[in-house]
C-alpha positions as CSV (number, residue, x, y, z in Angstrom):
1,M,28.3,31.6,1.1
2,R,26.2,34.6,0.2
3,E,23.7,36.1,2.7
4,I,20.0,35.9,1.8
5,R,19.3,39.0,-0.3
6,P,16.2,41.2,0.2
7,I,13.2,39.9,-1.5
8,D,13.0,42.7,-4.1
9,A,16.5,41.8,-5.3
10,T,15.6,38.2,-5.9
11,P,15.9,37.4,-9.6
12,A,13.0,35.0,-9.2
13,E,10.6,37.9,-8.6
14,P,10.4,40.6,-11.3
15,V,10.2,44.0,-9.7
16,S,9.5,46.2,-12.7
17,G,7.0,45.7,-15.5
18,E,9.7,45.1,-18.1
19,K,8.9,41.4,-18.2
20,S,5.2,41.9,-18.4
21,R,3.5,40.9,-21.7
22,R,-0.2,41.3,-22.3
23,S,-0.2,38.6,-25.0
24,P,1.1,35.1,-25.0
25,A,4.7,34.6,-25.8
26,Q,3.9,31.3,-27.3
27,V,1.0,28.8,-27.7
28,I,2.0,25.2,-27.2
29,G,-0.8,22.6,-27.4
30,R,-3.7,23.8,-25.3
31,Y,-1.5,26.2,-23.3
32,A,-0.5,29.8,-23.7
33,L,2.6,31.0,-22.0
34,Y,2.7,34.5,-20.4
35,D,5.0,36.3,-18.0
36,E,7.9,34.7,-16.3
37,F,7.6,35.1,-12.6
38,A,10.4,32.9,-11.3
39,S,13.6,31.3,-12.6
40,G,16.1,28.7,-11.5
41,G,19.3,27.1,-12.8
42,M,17.4,24.6,-15.0
43,A,14.1,26.2,-15.8
44,S,11.8,29.2,-15.5
45,L,8.3,29.5,-14.2
46,H,5.6,31.2,-16.2
47,F,2.0,32.2,-15.9
48,G,0.1,30.0,-18.2
49,R,-3.5,29.5,-19.3
50,L,-5.2,26.3,-20.2
51,Y,-7.8,26.8,-22.9
52,G,-10.6,24.4,-23.5
53,S,-14.0,24.2,-25.3
54,A,-17.0,26.5,-24.6
55,G,-14.7,29.3,-23.3
56,F,-13.2,27.3,-20.5
57,A,-9.9,28.6,-19.2
58,R,-7.7,28.0,-16.2
59,T,-4.6,29.7,-14.9
60,V,-1.6,27.4,-14.3
61,A,2.1,27.6,-13.6
62,I,4.3,26.3,-16.4
63,K,7.8,25.1,-15.8
64,R,9.9,25.6,-19.0
65,L,13.4,24.4,-19.5
66,H,15.9,27.1,-20.4
67,S,16.5,27.2,-24.1
68,N,20.1,26.2,-23.8
69,L,19.1,23.0,-21.9
70,A,16.0,22.1,-23.9
71,G,18.1,19.9,-26.3
72,E,20.1,18.2,-23.5
73,A,18.8,14.7,-22.9
74,E,19.8,14.7,-19.3
75,F,17.8,17.7,-18.4
76,V,14.8,16.6,-20.5
77,S,14.8,13.3,-18.6
78,M,15.0,15.1,-15.3
79,L,11.9,17.2,-16.1
80,V,10.0,14.2,-17.3
81,D,11.0,12.3,-14.2
82,E,9.9,15.2,-12.0
83,A,6.5,15.2,-13.6
84,R,6.0,11.5,-13.4
85,L,7.0,11.4,-9.7
86,A,5.0,14.4,-8.6
87,A,1.9,13.1,-10.4
88,R,2.0,10.1,-8.0
89,I,1.8,12.3,-4.9
90,R,-1.7,13.4,-4.0
91,H,-1.6,15.6,-1.0
92,P,-2.7,19.2,-0.2
93,N,0.9,20.0,1.0
94,V,2.5,19.1,-2.4
95,V,2.0,21.2,-5.5
96,P,0.2,18.9,-8.0
97,T,1.5,18.3,-11.5
98,L,-1.2,18.5,-14.1
99,D,0.4,17.8,-17.5
100,V,3.5,17.5,-19.6
101,V,3.7,19.0,-23.0
102,S,6.3,18.4,-25.7
103,S,6.0,20.2,-28.9
104,D,8.5,21.8,-31.4
105,G,11.5,21.3,-29.2
106,E,9.7,22.7,-26.1
107,L,9.1,20.7,-23.0
108,L,6.7,22.1,-20.5
109,L,5.7,20.8,-17.0
110,V,2.3,22.2,-16.1
111,M,1.5,22.6,-12.4
112,E,-1.3,24.1,-10.3
113,Y,-0.7,27.8,-9.8
114,V,-0.3,28.8,-6.1
115,H,-0.3,32.4,-5.2
116,G,2.5,32.8,-2.7
117,L,6.3,33.0,-2.3
118,S,9.1,30.6,-1.5
119,L,10.2,30.3,2.1
120,A,13.6,31.6,1.0
121,Q,12.1,34.8,-0.2
122,L,10.1,35.3,3.0
123,L,13.1,34.7,5.2
124,S,15.0,37.2,3.1
125,A,12.3,39.7,3.6
126,A,12.1,39.0,7.3
127,A,15.9,39.5,7.7
128,T,15.8,42.8,5.8
129,A,12.8,44.1,7.8
130,G,14.3,42.9,11.1
131,K,11.1,40.9,11.8
132,P,11.9,37.3,12.9
133,C,9.5,34.6,12.0
134,P,7.1,34.0,14.9
135,V,7.8,30.6,16.6
136,T,4.3,29.2,16.0
137,V,4.3,30.3,12.4
138,A,7.7,28.6,11.8
139,M,6.2,25.5,13.5
140,A,3.1,25.6,11.2
141,I,5.2,26.0,8.1
142,A,7.5,23.1,9.1
143,C,4.6,20.8,9.9
144,D,2.9,21.5,6.5
145,A,6.2,20.8,4.7
146,L,6.7,17.6,6.7
147,R,3.2,16.3,5.9
148,G,3.9,16.9,2.2
149,L,7.3,15.2,2.5
150,H,5.8,12.2,4.2
151,A,3.3,11.9,1.4
152,A,6.2,11.9,-1.1
153,H,8.0,9.2,0.9
154,E,4.9,7.0,0.9
155,A,4.1,7.4,-2.8
156,K,3.4,4.3,-4.8
157,S,3.5,3.4,-8.5
158,E,0.5,2.7,-10.6
159,L,1.0,-1.0,-9.6
160,G,0.9,-0.2,-5.9
161,E,4.6,-0.7,-5.4
162,P,6.6,1.8,-3.2
163,L,8.5,4.4,-5.2
164,E,11.0,4.8,-2.3
165,L,11.1,8.5,-3.2
166,V,13.6,10.8,-1.6
167,H,13.4,14.5,-2.4
168,R,17.1,15.2,-1.8
169,D,16.7,19.0,-2.0
170,M,14.7,19.9,1.0
171,S,15.6,23.6,1.2
172,P,13.7,26.9,1.7
173,Q,13.7,27.5,-2.1
174,N,11.5,24.4,-2.5
175,V,9.1,25.2,0.3
176,L,6.2,27.3,-1.2
177,V,4.2,29.3,1.4
178,G,0.8,30.2,-0.2
179,A,-1.0,33.5,0.5
180,D,-3.8,31.2,1.8
181,G,-1.5,30.2,4.7
182,V,-0.8,26.7,3.5
183,T,2.7,25.5,2.8
184,R,3.5,23.1,0.0
185,V,6.6,21.2,-1.1
186,V,7.7,21.7,-4.7
187,D,10.4,20.6,-7.2
188,F,11.1,16.9,-7.3
189,G,13.7,17.5,-10.1
190,V,16.6,15.8,-8.3
191,A,14.5,13.3,-6.3
192,K,15.7,9.8,-6.1
193,A,13.1,7.0,-6.8
194,A,12.8,3.4,-7.9
195,G,12.6,3.2,-11.7
196,R,13.6,6.7,-12.4
197,V,14.8,7.3,-15.9
198,Q,17.5,9.8,-15.1
199,E,20.0,8.4,-12.5
200,T,22.6,10.2,-10.6
201,R,26.1,9.5,-11.9
202,E,28.7,8.2,-9.5
203,G,30.3,11.0,-7.5
204,E,27.6,13.5,-8.5
205,L,25.7,15.3,-5.8
206,K,22.1,16.5,-6.2
207,G,20.8,19.2,-3.9
208,K,22.1,22.3,-2.1
209,I,25.1,21.7,0.1
210,P,23.9,23.7,3.2
211,Y,20.8,21.4,3.4
212,M,22.4,18.1,2.4
213,A,22.8,15.5,5.1
214,P,26.4,14.5,6.0
215,E,25.9,11.0,4.6
216,Q,25.0,12.5,1.3
217,L,28.2,14.6,1.2
218,R,30.1,11.4,2.1
219,G,28.6,9.7,-1.0
220,D,26.3,7.4,0.9
221,A,22.8,6.7,-0.4
222,A,20.2,9.2,0.5
223,T,17.1,8.0,2.4
224,R,14.0,9.6,3.8
225,R,16.1,10.4,7.0
226,S,18.3,12.6,4.7
227,D,15.2,14.6,3.8
228,I,14.3,14.9,7.5
229,Y,17.8,16.4,8.1
230,G,17.1,19.0,5.5
231,A,13.7,19.8,7.0
232,G,15.5,20.2,10.4
233,V,17.9,22.7,8.9
234,V,15.0,24.6,7.4
235,L,13.2,24.8,10.7
236,W,16.4,25.9,12.5
237,E,16.8,28.8,10.0
238,C,13.1,29.8,10.4
239,L,13.4,30.0,14.1
240,T,16.8,31.9,14.2
241,G,16.5,34.0,11.0
242,R,20.1,33.1,10.0
243,R,21.9,30.5,8.0
244,L,23.0,27.4,9.9
245,F,26.1,26.7,7.8
246,R,28.1,29.6,6.3
247,G,31.3,29.7,4.3
248,D,33.2,31.6,1.7
249,N,32.8,28.9,-0.8
250,D,31.1,25.5,-1.3
251,A,34.1,23.6,0.1
252,A,34.0,25.6,3.3
253,V,30.3,24.9,3.7
254,W,30.9,21.3,3.0
255,L,33.4,21.0,5.9
256,R,31.0,22.8,8.3
257,V,28.2,20.4,7.5
258,L,30.5,17.4,8.2
259,N,32.2,18.8,11.3
260,D,30.3,21.5,13.0
261,T,28.1,20.8,16.0
262,V,24.6,22.2,15.6
263,K,23.6,24.5,18.4
264,A,20.1,24.8,19.8
265,P,17.9,27.5,18.1
266,S,17.2,29.0,21.5
267,A,20.9,30.0,21.7
268,F,20.2,32.6,19.1
269,T,16.5,33.5,19.6
270,R,14.6,34.0,22.8
271,G,11.3,32.4,23.5
272,I,11.9,29.0,21.9
273,P,10.7,26.1,24.1
274,R,13.3,23.6,25.2
275,D,11.2,20.8,23.7
276,L,11.3,22.5,20.3
277,D,15.1,22.7,20.6
278,L,15.2,19.0,21.1
279,V,13.1,18.3,18.0
280,V,15.5,20.4,15.9
281,L,18.6,18.9,17.4
282,R,17.3,15.3,16.8
283,A,16.3,16.1,13.2
284,T,19.8,17.5,12.5
285,S,21.8,14.7,14.1
286,K,24.8,13.6,12.0
287,D,23.8,10.0,12.7
288,P,20.8,9.1,10.6
289,A,19.8,6.4,13.1
290,Q,19.3,9.2,15.7
291,R,16.9,11.2,13.6
292,F,13.1,10.7,13.3
293,A,12.2,7.6,11.4
294,T,9.5,9.4,9.4
295,A,8.6,13.0,8.5
296,I,5.1,12.6,10.1
297,E,6.7,11.5,13.4
298,M,8.7,14.7,13.4
299,A,5.5,16.7,12.6
300,K,3.7,15.2,15.5
301,E,6.6,16.0,17.9
302,I,6.4,19.6,16.8
303,E,2.7,19.8,17.3
304,S,3.0,18.5,20.8
305,V,5.2,21.4,21.8
306,L,2.9,24.4,21.2
307,P,-0.4,25.0,19.3
308,L,0.5,25.8,15.7
309,A,-0.3,29.1,14.0
310,S,-3.5,28.9,12.0
311,P,-3.5,29.4,8.2
312,L,-5.0,32.8,8.8
313,E,-2.0,33.8,11.0
314,V,0.5,32.4,8.5
315,S,-1.3,34.4,5.8
316,A,-1.2,37.6,7.8
317,W,2.6,37.1,8.4
318,I,3.1,36.7,4.6
319,E,1.0,39.8,3.9
320,D,3.0,41.8,6.5
321,L,6.3,40.8,4.9
322,A,5.7,40.8,1.2
323,A,2.5,42.7,0.4
324,P,4.2,44.8,-2.4
325,V,5.5,41.7,-4.1
326,L,2.3,39.8,-3.8
327,Q,0.4,42.9,-5.2
328,R,2.7,43.1,-8.2
329,R,2.2,39.3,-8.8
330,A,-1.5,39.8,-8.5
331,E,-1.5,42.6,-11.1
332,L,0.5,40.4,-13.5
333,L,-2.0,37.6,-12.9
334,A,-4.9,39.9,-13.6
335,R,-3.4,41.0,-16.9
336,V,-2.9,37.4,-17.9
337,E,-6.4,36.4,-17.1
338,H,-7.9,39.4,-18.9
339,A,-5.7,39.0,-22.0
340,A,-7.4,37.9,-25.2
341,A,-7.5,34.2,-25.6
342,P,-5.7,32.7,-28.6
343,S,-7.8,32.0,-31.7
344,E,-9.4,28.6,-31.8
345,S,-7.4,27.8,-34.9
346,S,-4.2,27.9,-33.0
347,L,-5.4,25.5,-30.4
348,P,-5.6,21.7,-31.0
349,R,-9.0,20.1,-31.6
350,T,-9.7,17.4,-29.0
351,E,-11.4,14.3,-30.5
352,M,-12.5,11.1,-29.0
353,V,-10.5,8.0,-29.8
354,G,-12.0,6.4,-32.9
355,D,-14.1,9.4,-33.8
356,E,-13.4,9.7,-37.5
357,T,-16.7,11.3,-38.5
358,S,-19.0,13.8,-37.0
359,V,-22.2,11.9,-37.9
360,A,-24.6,11.8,-35.0
361,A,-25.3,8.4,-33.6
362,P,-28.9,7.0,-34.0
363,L,-31.2,7.3,-31.1
364,W,-31.0,3.6,-30.1
365,Q,-27.1,3.8,-30.2
366,N,-27.1,6.8,-27.8
367,R,-26.3,5.3,-24.3
368,R,-28.1,8.1,-22.5
369,V,-31.2,8.1,-24.7
370,Q,-31.5,4.4,-25.3
371,P,-32.8,3.3,-21.8
372,R,-35.5,6.0,-21.9
373,A,-36.6,5.2,-25.4
374,L,-36.8,1.5,-24.6
375,L,-38.7,2.2,-21.4
376,L,-41.2,4.3,-23.2
377,I,-41.8,1.6,-25.8
378,A,-42.2,-1.1,-23.2
379,L,-44.7,1.0,-21.2
380,L,-46.7,1.7,-24.3
381,A,-46.8,-2.0,-25.3
382,F,-47.7,-3.0,-21.8
383,S,-50.6,-0.4,-21.6
384,I,-52.2,-1.7,-24.9
385,T,-51.8,-5.3,-23.9
386,A,-53.3,-4.7,-20.5
387,L,-56.2,-2.8,-22.1
388,V,-57.0,-5.9,-24.2
389,L,-56.7,-8.4,-21.4
390,R,-58.5,-6.4,-18.7
391,A,-61.6,-5.6,-20.7
392,P,-63.6,-8.8,-20.0
393,A,-62.7,-8.9,-16.3
394,D,-63.7,-5.2,-15.8
395,A,-67.2,-5.6,-17.4
396,P,-70.1,-5.4,-14.9
397,P,-72.3,-8.5,-14.3
398,S,-75.4,-6.5,-15.3
399,I,-76.1,-3.5,-17.5
400,T,-77.5,-0.4,-16.0
401,P,-80.6,0.9,-17.8
402,A,-80.1,3.7,-20.2
403,T,-76.4,2.9,-20.5
404,A,-75.1,1.7,-23.9
405,L,-72.2,-0.7,-24.1
406,P,-69.2,1.2,-25.4
407,S,-66.9,0.3,-28.3
408,I,-63.3,1.0,-27.4
409,E,-60.9,1.8,-30.3
410,A,-57.2,1.7,-29.8
411,P,-54.9,4.3,-31.5
412,P,-54.8,3.7,-35.3
413,A,-51.8,1.7,-36.5
414,T,-49.3,3.1,-39.0
415,P,-51.1,3.2,-42.4
416,S,-50.1,0.4,-44.7
417,A,-50.8,0.2,-48.5
418,S,-51.3,-3.6,-48.5
419,T,-53.0,-4.5,-45.2
420,T,-56.0,-3.5,-43.2
421,P,-55.8,-3.7,-39.4
422,P,-57.9,-6.7,-38.2
423,T,-60.6,-6.4,-35.5
424,A,-60.7,-8.7,-32.5
425,T,-64.0,-9.5,-30.9
426,T,-64.2,-10.8,-27.4
427,Q,-67.4,-12.4,-26.0
428,A,-68.1,-12.0,-22.3
429,G,-71.7,-13.2,-21.5
430,P,-74.2,-10.8,-22.9
431,Q,-71.6,-8.1,-23.7
432,E,-69.7,-7.5,-26.9
433,L,-66.4,-5.5,-26.9
434,V,-64.9,-4.4,-30.1
435,V,-61.2,-3.6,-29.9
436,D,-59.0,-2.5,-32.7
437,F,-55.2,-3.1,-32.3
438,P,-52.2,-2.9,-34.6
439,E,-52.0,-5.3,-37.5
440,T,-48.9,-7.3,-36.3
441,A,-48.5,-8.3,-32.7
442,A,-44.8,-9.1,-33.2
443,K,-44.0,-5.6,-34.2
444,P,-43.5,-3.1,-31.4
445,P,-45.9,-0.2,-31.4
446,P,-44.8,3.1,-32.7
447,V,-43.3,5.7,-30.3
448,V,-46.1,8.2,-29.7
449,Q,-45.3,11.6,-28.4
450,G,-47.6,12.8,-25.7
451,T,-50.7,11.1,-24.2
452,V,-52.5,8.1,-25.9
453,R,-56.1,9.1,-26.3
454,Q,-59.0,6.6,-26.6
455,R,-62.2,7.5,-28.5
456,I,-65.4,6.1,-27.1
457,V,-68.3,5.7,-29.5
458,K,-71.8,5.2,-28.1
459,K,-74.2,3.0,-30.0
460,P,-77.8,4.4,-30.4
461,P,-80.3,2.4,-28.3
462,A,-82.5,-0.1,-30.2
463,A,-86.3,0.6,-30.7
464,D,-88.5,-0.3,-27.7
465,C,-85.3,-0.7,-25.5
466,D,-86.2,2.0,-23.0
467,P,-86.3,0.3,-20.6
468,P,-84.4,-2.8,-21.9
469,F,-86.4,-5.2,-19.8
470,T,-89.9,-6.4,-18.8
471,I,-91.3,-7.6,-15.5
472,D,-93.4,-10.8,-15.5
473,S,-96.3,-11.6,-13.3
474,A,-94.0,-13.0,-10.6
475,G,-92.2,-9.7,-10.4
476,R,-89.0,-11.0,-12.1
477,K,-87.0,-8.8,-14.4
478,E,-86.5,-10.2,-17.9
479,Y,-84.1,-8.5,-20.4
480,K,-85.1,-8.0,-24.0
481,Q,-82.7,-10.0,-26.2
482,R,-82.8,-7.4,-28.9
483,C,-81.6,-4.8,-26.5
484,L,-78.4,-6.7,-25.5
């Protein structure tokens, strides 16, 4: 088994600028593919940009099947399954899947871009620099990964049924440590789950042998306790800075996994608490029944040993180990984000379902405008009706001298060539109110922009109506009929 190589020699991380491209290699759907920044046996990872309307753009990570595998149904099914399963896991310690795109023989899995490096790269850099991972940092990374793993184990289908998901490849390569100090689980490509399209053939192993549980190597079904075993091996290697199972070839490693007794991490690294040794030894037990029942149970046991490193402390550790690599990655990212966007003609036009024409909907069919318009009409009709009904009740019982009775006119109705608006006269004792209103009460009044104004016309006083009353010999006031 090869030793972990220095980070700058890792094929997944381009060292020179030879792979850097300032323009998209290809536009597929709404996405533009840019530089490749990592590669595995089945697919490569690229910077990508999602382009939307009104200048919207977002940087994403795009997993792209290698060209020689893009036509293989088995690998296509694996990628589709990975997307479907990962989409059901919603947790901050799992990299979310955003989309799947299939076009012109290309299959892309679109994920959230996380600025960071795999734990495998970081351990390689630590070994090269002779800087072991601090115990509390290793504990924090392990706990984050275990929380994400537990979320995967507990994932449910759209119908609320357990997916019974098992990652089956819990290795440092699939633990992504972000520059923000948060660790996330990635790559569910070989995960086992209920209803998965691509099934493992009999006798076929999925995963990396040094991190596979003994029962997997014996051909037994993998369970969540198999993932806990892998997480235990990862934590052991973080604490010791070395590989747990070594061998000249896969067969030798296989035998070591089945037969070797796992030693406590403190046998290789000073300063590891005895309680943490016990957590690691329990997780890596060859008997699944002796391991932790759930990933979250293991995380809680780790947390009870020592206070974990904070995300800021984890971030500082990453920066200390891999600042040059992160800087190169950031420069590539900056070039991608400053590159000219593809022309709009090369991007698909997004239309609403059933939208066959671009004719604007009438005002009353607009769901946002309709309630406001109806409310305005209702208030206007209510105001005019209230004006008609309130007039008699509001009239004073007597008329003050030198005050003429007003005539109130409502706003003029819409002109009509064949009809003349009628006038309604309401009698209220000695008063006479003349009110004009629209010609047809059944029709709603027109929508009027602005404020409804009323014009008050004063009648000139009749002759000898100042004052409009006389006083008889008994001192009683008598109003003049002609002045009313």
